[in-house]
Chimera marker file (.cmm) of the C-alpha trace (Angstrom):
<marker_set name="trace">
<marker id="1" x="5.297" y="-22.017" z="33.101" r="1" g="1" b="0" radius="0.5"/>
<marker id="2" x="3.956" y="-19.276" z="30.862" r="1" g="1" b="0" radius="0.5"/>
<marker id="3" x="4.071" y="-19.677" z="27.124" r="1" g="1" b="0" radius="0.5"/>
<marker id="4" x="3.985" y="-16.810" z="24.682" r="1" g="1" b="0" radius="0.5"/>
<marker id="5" x="1.083" y="-16.794" z="22.255" r="1" g="1" b="0" radius="0.5"/>
<marker id="6" x="2.212" y="-17.839" z="18.821" r="1" g="1" b="0" radius="0.5"/>
<marker id="7" x="2.368" y="-14.989" z="16.334" r="1" g="1" b="0" radius="0.5"/>
<marker id="8" x="-0.090" y="-15.382" z="13.502" r="1" g="1" b="0" radius="0.5"/>
<marker id="9" x="1.568" y="-15.352" z="10.122" r="1" g="1" b="0" radius="0.5"/>
<marker id="10" x="-0.264" y="-14.403" z="6.988" r="1" g="1" b="0" radius="0.5"/>
<marker id="11" x="0.265" y="-14.474" z="3.269" r="1" g="1" b="0" radius="0.5"/>
<marker id="12" x="-1.554" y="-12.810" z="0.418" r="1" g="1" b="0" radius="0.5"/>
<marker id="13" x="-1.742" y="-13.306" z="-3.311" r="1" g="1" b="0" radius="0.5"/>
<marker id="14" x="-2.554" y="-10.416" z="-5.635" r="1" g="1" b="0" radius="0.5"/>
<marker id="15" x="-3.719" y="-11.073" z="-9.212" r="1" g="1" b="0" radius="0.5"/>
<marker id="16" x="-1.011" y="-8.941" z="-10.787" r="1" g="1" b="0" radius="0.5"/>
<marker id="17" x="-2.541" y="-8.603" z="-14.245" r="1" g="1" b="0" radius="0.5"/>
<marker id="18" x="-5.917" y="-7.523" z="-12.845" r="1" g="1" b="0" radius="0.5"/>
<marker id="19" x="-4.536" y="-4.895" z="-10.453" r="1" g="1" b="0" radius="0.5"/>
<marker id="20" x="-5.256" y="-1.280" z="-11.453" r="1" g="1" b="0" radius="0.5"/>
<marker id="21" x="-2.826" y="0.241" z="-8.924" r="1" g="1" b="0" radius="0.5"/>
<marker id="22" x="-5.451" y="2.165" z="-6.922" r="1" g="1" b="0" radius="0.5"/>
<marker id="23" x="-3.193" y="1.896" z="-3.849" r="1" g="1" b="0" radius="0.5"/>
<marker id="24" x="-5.967" y="1.203" z="-1.326" r="1" g="1" b="0" radius="0.5"/>
<marker id="25" x="-4.325" y="-2.025" z="-0.131" r="1" g="1" b="0" radius="0.5"/>
<marker id="26" x="-0.938" y="-0.316" z="0.192" r="1" g="1" b="0" radius="0.5"/>
<marker id="27" x="-2.445" y="2.572" z="2.154" r="1" g="1" b="0" radius="0.5"/>
<marker id="28" x="-4.487" y="0.409" z="4.545" r="1" g="1" b="0" radius="0.5"/>
<marker id="29" x="-2.023" y="-2.409" z="5.313" r="1" g="1" b="0" radius="0.5"/>
<marker id="30" x="-1.181" y="-2.028" z="9.026" r="1" g="1" b="0" radius="0.5"/>
<marker id="31" x="2.129" y="-3.915" z="8.642" r="1" g="1" b="0" radius="0.5"/>
<marker id="32" x="3.229" y="-2.231" z="5.383" r="1" g="1" b="0" radius="0.5"/>
<marker id="33" x="3.521" y="-5.628" z="3.687" r="1" g="1" b="0" radius="0.5"/>
<marker id="34" x="2.252" y="-4.394" z="0.312" r="1" g="1" b="0" radius="0.5"/>
<marker id="35" x="4.284" y="-2.158" z="-1.990" r="1" g="1" b="0" radius="0.5"/>
<marker id="36" x="4.013" y="-0.915" z="-5.569" r="1" g="1" b="0" radius="0.5"/>
<marker id="37" x="5.756" y="-3.196" z="-8.063" r="1" g="1" b="0" radius="0.5"/>
<marker id="38" x="8.832" y="-1.943" z="-9.890" r="1" g="1" b="0" radius="0.5"/>
<marker id="39" x="7.542" y="-3.149" z="-13.287" r="1" g="1" b="0" radius="0.5"/>
<marker id="40" x="4.196" y="-2.493" z="-14.858" r="1" g="1" b="0" radius="0.5"/>
<marker id="41" x="1.623" y="-5.128" z="-15.859" r="1" g="1" b="0" radius="0.5"/>
<marker id="42" x="0.101" y="-5.730" z="-19.318" r="1" g="1" b="0" radius="0.5"/>
<marker id="43" x="-2.419" y="-2.921" z="-18.777" r="1" g="1" b="0" radius="0.5"/>
<marker id="44" x="0.313" y="-0.392" z="-18.000" r="1" g="1" b="0" radius="0.5"/>
<marker id="45" x="-0.217" y="-0.121" z="-14.249" r="1" g="1" b="0" radius="0.5"/>
<marker id="46" x="2.344" y="-0.621" z="-11.497" r="1" g="1" b="0" radius="0.5"/>
<marker id="47" x="0.412" y="-3.274" z="-9.533" r="1" g="1" b="0" radius="0.5"/>
<marker id="48" x="0.507" y="-3.868" z="-5.816" r="1" g="1" b="0" radius="0.5"/>
<marker id="49" x="2.967" y="-6.538" z="-4.698" r="1" g="1" b="0" radius="0.5"/>
<marker id="50" x="3.213" y="-8.572" z="-1.490" r="1" g="1" b="0" radius="0.5"/>
<marker id="51" x="6.456" y="-8.110" z="0.418" r="1" g="1" b="0" radius="0.5"/>
<marker id="52" x="7.266" y="-10.984" z="2.777" r="1" g="1" b="0" radius="0.5"/>
<marker id="53" x="7.417" y="-9.761" z="6.303" r="1" g="1" b="0" radius="0.5"/>
<marker id="54" x="5.098" y="-9.248" z="9.208" r="1" g="1" b="0" radius="0.5"/>
<marker id="55" x="1.755" y="-9.948" z="7.479" r="1" g="1" b="0" radius="0.5"/>
<marker id="56" x="-0.801" y="-11.233" z="9.996" r="1" g="1" b="0" radius="0.5"/>
<marker id="57" x="-3.462" y="-12.194" z="7.476" r="1" g="1" b="0" radius="0.5"/>
<marker id="58" x="-5.860" y="-9.556" z="8.829" r="1" g="1" b="0" radius="0.5"/>
<marker id="59" x="-7.641" y="-9.308" z="5.466" r="1" g="1" b="0" radius="0.5"/>
<marker id="60" x="-7.959" y="-5.528" z="5.362" r="1" g="1" b="0" radius="0.5"/>
<marker id="61" x="-6.305" y="-5.449" z="1.945" r="1" g="1" b="0" radius="0.5"/>
<marker id="62" x="-8.879" y="-7.863" z="0.509" r="1" g="1" b="0" radius="0.5"/>
<marker id="63" x="-11.748" y="-5.861" z="2.020" r="1" g="1" b="0" radius="0.5"/>
<marker id="64" x="-10.650" y="-2.500" z="0.563" r="1" g="1" b="0" radius="0.5"/>
<marker id="65" x="-9.704" y="-3.849" z="-2.887" r="1" g="1" b="0" radius="0.5"/>
<marker id="66" x="-12.352" y="-2.596" z="-5.347" r="1" g="1" b="0" radius="0.5"/>
<marker id="67" x="-11.421" y="-5.319" z="-7.841" r="1" g="1" b="0" radius="0.5"/>
<marker id="68" x="-11.595" y="-8.179" z="-5.270" r="1" g="1" b="0" radius="0.5"/>
<marker id="69" x="-8.329" y="-9.676" z="-6.537" r="1" g="1" b="0" radius="0.5"/>
<marker id="70" x="-6.520" y="-10.314" z="-3.239" r="1" g="1" b="0" radius="0.5"/>
<marker id="71" x="-6.555" y="-13.714" z="-1.536" r="1" g="1" b="0" radius="0.5"/>
<marker id="72" x="-5.527" y="-13.968" z="2.135" r="1" g="1" b="0" radius="0.5"/>
<marker id="73" x="-4.247" y="-16.988" z="4.108" r="1" g="1" b="0" radius="0.5"/>
<marker id="74" x="-3.317" y="-17.431" z="7.763" r="1" g="1" b="0" radius="0.5"/>
<marker id="75" x="-0.886" y="-20.000" z="9.121" r="1" g="1" b="0" radius="0.5"/>
<link id1="1" id2="2" r="1" g="1" b="0" radius="0.2"/>
<link id1="2" id2="3" r="1" g="1" b="0" radius="0.2"/>
<link id1="3" id2="4" r="1" g="1" b="0" radius="0.2"/>
<link id1="4" id2="5" r="1" g="1" b="0" radius="0.2"/>
<link id1="5" id2="6" r="1" g="1" b="0" radius="0.2"/>
<link id1="6" id2="7" r="1" g="1" b="0" radius="0.2"/>
<link id1="7" id2="8" r="1" g="1" b="0" radius="0.2"/>
<link id1="8" id2="9" r="1" g="1" b="0" radius="0.2"/>
<link id1="9" id2="10" r="1" g="1" b="0" radius="0.2"/>
<link id1="10" id2="11" r="1" g="1" b="0" radius="0.2"/>
<link id1="11" id2="12" r="1" g="1" b="0" radius="0.2"/>
<link id1="12" id2="13" r="1" g="1" b="0" radius="0.2"/>
<link id1="13" id2="14" r="1" g="1" b="0" radius="0.2"/>
<link id1="14" id2="15" r="1" g="1" b="0" radius="0.2"/>
<link id1="15" id2="16" r="1" g="1" b="0" radius="0.2"/>
<link id1="16" id2="17" r="1" g="1" b="0" radius="0.2"/>
<link id1="17" id2="18" r="1" g="1" b="0" radius="0.2"/>
<link id1="18" id2="19" r="1" g="1" b="0" radius="0.2"/>
<link id1="19" id2="20" r="1" g="1" b="0" radius="0.2"/>
<link id1="20" id2="21" r="1" g="1" b="0" radius="0.2"/>
<link id1="21" id2="22" r="1" g="1" b="0" radius="0.2"/>
<link id1="22" id2="23" r="1" g="1" b="0" radius="0.2"/>
<link id1="23" id2="24" r="1" g="1" b="0" radius="0.2"/>
<link id1="24" id2="25" r="1" g="1" b="0" radius="0.2"/>
<link id1="25" id2="26" r="1" g="1" b="0" radius="0.2"/>
<link id1="26" id2="27" r="1" g="1" b="0" radius="0.2"/>
<link id1="27" id2="28" r="1" g="1" b="0" radius="0.2"/>
<link id1="28" id2="29" r="1" g="1" b="0" radius="0.2"/>
<link id1="29" id2="30" r="1" g="1" b="0" radius="0.2"/>
<link id1="30" id2="31" r="1" g="1" b="0" radius="0.2"/>
<link id1="31" id2="32" r="1" g="1" b="0" radius="0.2"/>
<link id1="32" id2="33" r="1" g="1" b="0" radius="0.2"/>
<link id1="33" id2="34" r="1" g="1" b="0" radius="0.2"/>
<link id1="34" id2="35" r="1" g="1" b="0" radius="0.2"/>
<link id1="35" id2="36" r="1" g="1" b="0" radius="0.2"/>
<link id1="36" id2="37" r="1" g="1" b="0" radius="0.2"/>
<link id1="37" id2="38" r="1" g="1" b="0" radius="0.2"/>
<link id1="38" id2="39" r="1" g="1" b="0" radius="0.2"/>
<link id1="39" id2="40" r="1" g="1" b="0" radius="0.2"/>
<link id1="40" id2="41" r="1" g="1" b="0" radius="0.2"/>
<link id1="41" id2="42" r="1" g="1" b="0" radius="0.2"/>
<link id1="42" id2="43" r="1" g="1" b="0" radius="0.2"/>
<link id1="43" id2="44" r="1" g="1" b="0" radius="0.2"/>
<link id1="44" id2="45" r="1" g="1" b="0" radius="0.2"/>
<link id1="45" id2="46" r="1" g="1" b="0" radius="0.2"/>
<link id1="46" id2="47" r="1" g="1" b="0" radius="0.2"/>
<link id1="47" id2="48" r="1" g="1" b="0" radius="0.2"/>
<link id1="48" id2="49" r="1" g="1" b="0" radius="0.2"/>
<link id1="49" id2="50" r="1" g="1" b="0" radius="0.2"/>
<link id1="50" id2="51" r="1" g="1" b="0" radius="0.2"/>
<link id1="51" id2="52" r="1" g="1" b="0" radius="0.2"/>
<link id1="52" id2="53" r="1" g="1" b="0" radius="0.2"/>
<link id1="53" id2="54" r="1" g="1" b="0" radius="0.2"/>
<link id1="54" id2="55" r="1" g="1" b="0" radius="0.2"/>
<link id1="55" id2="56" r="1" g="1" b="0" radius="0.2"/>
<link id1="56" id2="57" r="1" g="1" b="0" radius="0.2"/>
<link id1="57" id2="58" r="1" g="1" b="0" radius="0.2"/>
<link id1="58" id2="59" r="1" g="1" b="0" radius="0.2"/>
<link id1="59" id2="60" r="1" g="1" b="0" radius="0.2"/>
<link id1="60" id2="61" r="1" g="1" b="0" radius="0.2"/>
<link id1="61" id2="62" r="1" g="1" b="0" radius="0.2"/>
<link id1="62" id2="63" r="1" g="1" b="0" radius="0.2"/>
<link id1="63" id2="64" r="1" g="1" b="0" radius="0.2"/>
<link id1="64" id2="65" r="1" g="1" b="0" radius="0.2"/>
<link id1="65" id2="66" r="1" g="1" b="0" radius="0.2"/>
<link id1="66" id2="67" r="1" g="1" b="0" radius="0.2"/>
<link id1="67" id2="68" r="1" g="1" b="0" radius="0.2"/>
<link id1="68" id2="69" r="1" g="1" b="0" radius="0.2"/>
<link id1="69" id2="70" r="1" g="1" b="0" radius="0.2"/>
<link id1="70" id2="71" r="1" g="1" b="0" radius="0.2"/>
<link id1="71" id2="72" r="1" g="1" b="0" radius="0.2"/>
<link id1="72" id2="73" r="1" g="1" b="0" radius="0.2"/>
<link id1="73" id2="74" r="1" g="1" b="0" radius="0.2"/>
<link id1="74" id2="75" r="1" g="1" b="0" radius="0.2"/>
</marker_set>
């Protein structure tokens, strides 16, 4: 009996008020799980926002973030 490997699920948290909307995380996310928010933050930027979906928790978004405001978890 062959079992399929379990898909790794990930989740990220972005500090909305600290995001300066550089777009690096959006551009580098291989699963397109990060999008620009529809409302701006207190500083007047449209911050990045996590969209539930196929995130694997790869951590690329946290690595490319110049502000280091993204936390990544894997299930």
